[in-house]
C-alpha distance (Angstrom), angle and dihedral (degrees) to the residues before:
residue distance angle dihedral
M1 . . .
A2 3.72 . .
T3 3.80 119.9 .
L4 3.80 107.4 -99.5
G5 3.78 125.5 -139.9
T6 3.78 122.0 -89.1
N7 3.80 94.6 -111.0
V8 3.86 101.5 56.7
F9 3.76 120.1 78.1
T10 3.79 140.9 154.8
L11 3.81 117.5 -101.2
A12 3.84 88.2 -102.8
D13 3.81 90.6 56.2
W14 3.81 92.7 47.9
A15 3.82 89.2 49.1
K16 3.80 90.6 56.6
R17 3.81 91.6 49.6
L18 3.76 101.6 42.6
D19 3.80 109.9 27.9
P20 3.81 114.5 42.0
D21 3.82 92.8 168.1
G22 3.82 90.3 76.1
K23 3.80 98.8 -123.2
T24 3.80 95.5 113.7
A25 3.81 91.3 42.2
Q26 3.82 89.7 56.6
I27 3.85 89.2 54.3
V28 3.85 92.7 46.2
N29 3.81 89.7 53.1
V30 3.82 89.6 55.1
L31 3.81 92.6 47.7
S32 3.85 93.9 47.3
E33 3.78 93.5 48.6
T34 3.85 94.8 56.3
N35 3.81 103.3 25.0
E36 3.80 114.3 51.5
V37 3.81 91.7 -171.4
I38 3.79 88.2 69.4
K39 3.82 90.3 59.4
D40 3.76 90.1 63.4
A41 3.78 108.9 26.7
L42 3.75 117.1 107.1
F43 3.80 120.9 -144.2
K44 3.84 127.9 -150.3
Q45 3.76 130.3 -177.6
A46 3.82 109.1 -107.8
N47 3.73 123.7 -124.1
G48 3.80 90.9 -126.4
A49 3.80 139.7 44.0
T50 3.86 96.2 -117.0
Y51 3.78 103.4 13.1
H52 3.79 144.1 29.7
R53 3.82 117.5 -131.9
T54 3.83 116.0 -151.8
T55 3.79 126.7 -176.0
V56 3.77 108.2 -141.0
L57 3.84 127.1 -162.5
T58 3.81 106.5 -129.0
G59 3.82 101.2 168.5
L60 3.79 138.8 20.9
P61 3.80 125.2 -133.9
S62 3.81 118.5 -102.4
I63 3.78 120.9 -108.6
T64 3.80 125.6 -133.9
W65 3.80 123.1 -143.8
R66 3.78 96.2 -149.8
K67 3.77 125.6 -145.1
L68 3.83 120.5 -151.2
N69 3.83 110.9 -81.2
R70 3.79 90.5 12.7
G71 3.79 124.1 108.5
V72 3.80 132.7 -132.1
Q73 3.76 115.8 -98.2
P74 3.84 115.2 -123.7
S75 3.81 117.7 -104.4
K76 3.75 138.6 165.8
Y77 3.74 140.5 -168.4
R78 3.82 123.1 -114.3
L79 3.77 126.0 -123.2
V80 3.80 133.4 -176.1
Q81 3.77 127.8 -169.2
V82 3.90 117.7 -133.3
D83 3.77 124.8 -164.8
D84 3.84 114.8 -151.8
T85 3.81 113.0 -163.3
I86 3.78 124.2 -133.4
G87 3.80 118.6 -138.6
L88 3.82 128.6 -153.5
A89 3.79 118.2 -137.6
E90 3.81 117.3 -173.4
V91 3.79 138.5 177.4
H92 3.78 133.7 174.4
A93 3.77 115.2 -140.4
K94 3.81 114.6 -152.0
A95 3.84 124.1 -166.1
D96 3.80 121.7 -178.7
E97 3.80 110.7 -119.3
E98 3.78 90.6 -126.9
I99 3.81 92.4 55.6
V100 3.79 90.4 48.7
A101 3.84 89.0 50.2
L102 3.80 91.7 50.1
N103 3.88 88.0 52.9
G104 3.82 90.8 55.4
G105 3.83 100.0 -89.1
G106 3.80 130.0 -106.2
P107 3.80 132.5 71.8
N108 3.80 94.2 -54.3
A109 3.78 89.3 59.7
R110 3.77 93.5 48.1
F111 3.79 100.2 50.8
P112 3.87 97.6 67.2
L113 3.83 87.7 51.7
D114 3.77 89.0 54.5
V115 3.80 95.9 51.0
P116 3.82 95.8 90.6
Y117 3.81 90.2 56.0
I118 3.83 91.0 51.1
E119 3.83 90.3 46.4
A120 3.83 91.2 51.1
M121 3.79 89.4 53.6
N122 3.76 91.3 43.7
Q123 3.83 93.5 53.8
D124 3.81 92.3 46.4
V125 3.84 92.8 51.5
A126 3.81 91.4 44.2
G127 3.81 89.9 54.8
G128 3.78 89.7 44.5
M129 3.79 92.9 57.5
F130 3.80 85.6 65.0
Y131 3.82 105.2 27.3
Y132 3.82 114.5 22.3
D133 3.77 114.1 118.6
T134 3.78 119.0 -170.4
S135 3.82 91.5 -157.4
D136 3.79 86.3 68.1
D137 3.81 99.9 30.4
P138 3.83 109.7 22.5
E139 3.82 92.2 179.3
K140 3.85 90.1 67.7
F141 3.86 131.8 58.7
L142 3.76 130.6 -95.0
G143 3.80 113.1 -94.8
L144 3.79 130.6 -155.6
S145 3.85 99.9 -96.9
A146 3.77 90.9 59.7
R147 3.81 89.7 52.9
Y148 3.85 94.1 48.9
P149 3.84 100.7 35.0
Y150 3.83 104.9 146.0
S151 3.78 132.3 66.4
D152 3.84 92.4 -131.4
A153 3.81 96.6 42.7
P154 3.81 118.2 121.1
N155 3.83 111.0 -83.5
V156 3.77 92.9 16.9
I157 3.82 117.8 113.6
D158 3.80 116.8 -161.1
A159 3.83 112.3 -140.7
G160 3.88 89.4 -167.0
G161 3.81 101.3 -115.0
D162 3.80 124.7 137.0
G163 3.75 139.5 -168.0
A164 3.73 127.5 45.7
D165 3.88 100.5 -60.7
C166 3.80 96.2 81.8
T167 3.77 133.9 119.1
S168 3.82 138.6 -171.8
I169 3.80 136.2 -130.5
W170 3.80 116.8 -149.8
L171 3.84 131.2 -154.1
V172 3.81 111.1 -161.8
V173 3.78 129.7 178.5
W174 3.79 108.1 -157.1
G175 3.77 117.6 -152.3
E176 3.79 145.8 122.1
N177 3.82 92.4 -93.7
T178 3.80 97.9 34.3
V179 3.82 119.1 35.6
H180 3.79 130.1 -18.6
C181 3.80 142.9 147.7
V182 3.85 119.2 -112.3
F183 3.79 136.2 -153.2
P184 3.80 127.3 -163.6
Q185 3.74 123.2 -76.4
G186 3.85 109.2 -94.0
S187 3.80 92.5 14.0
K188 3.83 132.9 104.3
A189 3.81 126.9 -97.2
G190 3.79 114.2 -113.6
I191 3.76 131.5 2.2
E192 3.80 116.8 -12.9
Q193 3.74 118.7 -147.8
R194 3.88 128.0 -153.9
D195 3.79 128.5 178.2
V196 3.80 101.1 -137.2
G197 3.80 95.6 -162.3
K198 3.80 93.5 41.8
G199 3.81 92.9 -125.6
E200 3.77 96.7 -33.8
P201 3.86 130.4 93.7
I202 3.81 117.4 -111.5
Y203 3.85 132.7 -159.2
V204 3.80 113.6 -89.0
D205 3.86 132.8 176.1
D206 3.79 120.2 -109.4
D207 3.84 123.2 -143.4
Q208 3.85 96.4 -97.3
T209 3.81 124.8 115.6
P210 2.96 107.2 -99.7
A211 3.76 92.6 26.8
G212 3.78 121.5 -116.4
Q213 3.74 123.9 -154.2
Y214 3.79 133.6 -129.2
L215 3.80 136.2 170.7
A216 3.84 114.9 -97.1
Y217 3.73 140.2 163.1
V218 3.82 107.7 -114.1
T219 3.79 125.3 -158.4
Q220 3.75 123.5 -174.0
Y221 3.83 117.0 -145.7
K222 3.83 119.5 -168.6
W223 3.82 128.6 -179.7
K224 3.79 117.8 -169.9
I225 3.75 107.4 -170.0
G226 3.82 142.9 153.5
L227 3.80 135.8 172.3
S228 3.80 123.8 -127.4
V229 3.82 120.4 -165.9
R230 3.77 99.4 -168.2
D231 3.80 93.4 173.7
W232 3.77 116.8 27.7
Q233 3.82 91.3 -160.8
Y234 3.80 89.8 74.0
V235 3.76 96.0 67.2
V236 3.81 124.3 65.9
R237 3.80 125.9 -174.8
V238 3.78 122.2 -158.4
C239 3.79 101.1 -161.2
N240 3.82 138.7 -179.8
I241 3.80 94.6 40.4
E242 3.77 108.3 160.3
T243 3.80 108.9 -133.6
A244 3.82 98.8 -143.1
L245 3.76 109.8 98.2
E246 3.81 93.6 -138.3
A247 3.80 94.1 47.0
A248 3.80 118.3 120.1
N249 3.77 91.5 -124.9
S250 3.79 99.9 40.6
F251 3.82 125.8 126.7
N252 3.87 115.5 -37.3
H253 3.77 122.0 179.1
K254 3.83 89.5 -142.9
H255 3.80 88.0 74.8
L256 3.80 89.9 59.3
I257 3.81 88.9 51.4
Q258 3.78 89.3 53.4
A259 3.84 91.4 46.9
Y260 3.83 91.4 49.9
N261 3.77 92.0 52.6
K262 3.81 93.3 50.6
I263 3.78 91.8 64.6
P264 3.86 109.5 92.3
N265 3.81 93.7 -146.6
I266 3.78 119.3 4.2
K267 3.82 89.2 -167.2
A268 3.82 92.6 58.9
G269 3.82 89.4 97.8
K270 3.77 143.9 -28.6
A271 3.81 109.8 -38.2
A272 3.80 124.7 -157.1
I273 3.80 136.9 163.8
Y274 3.84 119.2 -135.8
C275 3.78 128.4 -160.5
N276 3.84 138.0 144.2
K277 3.77 126.8 -97.8
T278 3.83 92.5 -90.6
M279 3.81 92.8 58.2
K280 3.79 93.1 37.5
T281 3.80 89.2 56.0
Q282 3.80 91.7 51.9
I283 3.80 91.8 46.4
D284 3.83 91.7 49.1
L285 3.80 90.1 49.8
A286 3.81 89.8 51.4
A287 3.84 89.4 48.5
A288 3.80 90.4 53.1
D289 3.82 93.7 51.7
S290 3.78 111.6 109.3
N291 3.82 89.7 -134.7
N292 3.80 93.4 55.0
R293 3.79 116.2 122.1
I294 3.80 98.2 159.7
F295 3.81 106.5 62.1
T296 3.80 128.4 53.2
Q297 3.76 130.9 -167.7
S298 3.82 127.0 -141.8
K299 3.82 135.6 158.0
D300 3.76 130.1 -106.4
A301 3.83 126.4 -131.8
F302 3.84 88.8 -80.2
G303 3.82 95.2 50.4
R304 3.79 94.9 -104.8
P305 3.86 117.8 141.9
V306 3.81 117.2 -104.5
T307 3.82 121.9 -167.0
E308 3.77 113.4 -144.9
F309 3.77 135.2 -167.1
F310 3.80 113.4 -154.3
G311 3.80 86.5 -21.0
I312 3.80 93.7 -51.1
P313 3.84 115.6 123.6
I314 3.74 116.8 -122.3
R315 3.85 111.4 -138.7
K316 3.79 129.1 -159.7
V317 3.79 115.0 -132.3
D318 3.80 113.0 179.4
A319 3.77 91.0 -164.5
I320 3.87 91.3 71.2
L321 3.79 104.1 97.7
D322 3.80 131.4 -122.4
T323 3.86 87.0 -158.4
E324 3.85 103.6 62.9
T325 3.75 114.2 144.7
A326 3.76 108.6 -121.0
L327 3.81 112.5 -95.8
T328 3.77 118.0 -118.3
A329 3.80 131.1 -150.1
T330 3.75 121.3 -83.3
P331 3.84 108.2 -73.8
């Protein structure tokens, strides 16, 4: 893999650099265990507070083959500036003081009670990486589906399915000059945590009508995140895959070969393939077939099996839907 720049890191790397007390590291471990995108995604500090502006090369200069006594015609390359928005997701975790006391009291007792809130945010952001659309929800960030919306778009491969029982497989090459997540200038990467009561429980409303009050420990969790696709050539979407195993247009490894060969330089960053559990199951079955010559299986640092395609890990992301409506050609 190519050497990455000094200002793009995984969330685990940022946690080591910015939060030596271990709180952020705990959260990153939760995210990485349940959201395999987070294992791979690289994060870079944005050049703005609410957006990240990227200058993208859209056209190369023309070259002149010069004759003797003839000059070189002027030419120039073309650039366009793209602003990627950064969204703010927030949730307030509430834990009844009595439940915290029953768990032994103190911060170590509170964190396990907060995990469902972190996981809810985690799943929402994971889905957002693939499905958020700022034309519908301007307070969020622009996901990948909105950037690759048509079956005949560049770097989109049509598997031929139709109806509303389709899914997609994504090949992404993470890197400073390819694709990365962003967080606001002067902020922290990943989820920020704040103890609202500063170690003490505060009064909160319950869900009765009229509301009653009880004492609870309240933790604020915030995640400021955006997605920057600096070079569209380093993302490939295989769309319109019918999810039924026996369907005519179900998973076919040939589509992954096509996707692989659309990437200009697979070593330009950190490559990974993302699919949901339906597709991951079909891929794992193909990998286990004795006649398989496409997929390989290795083990990660914890001894867990990892299926790979041409050396690229295949990650399961439950947020990728089985109910995508088939993409159509550009209108």
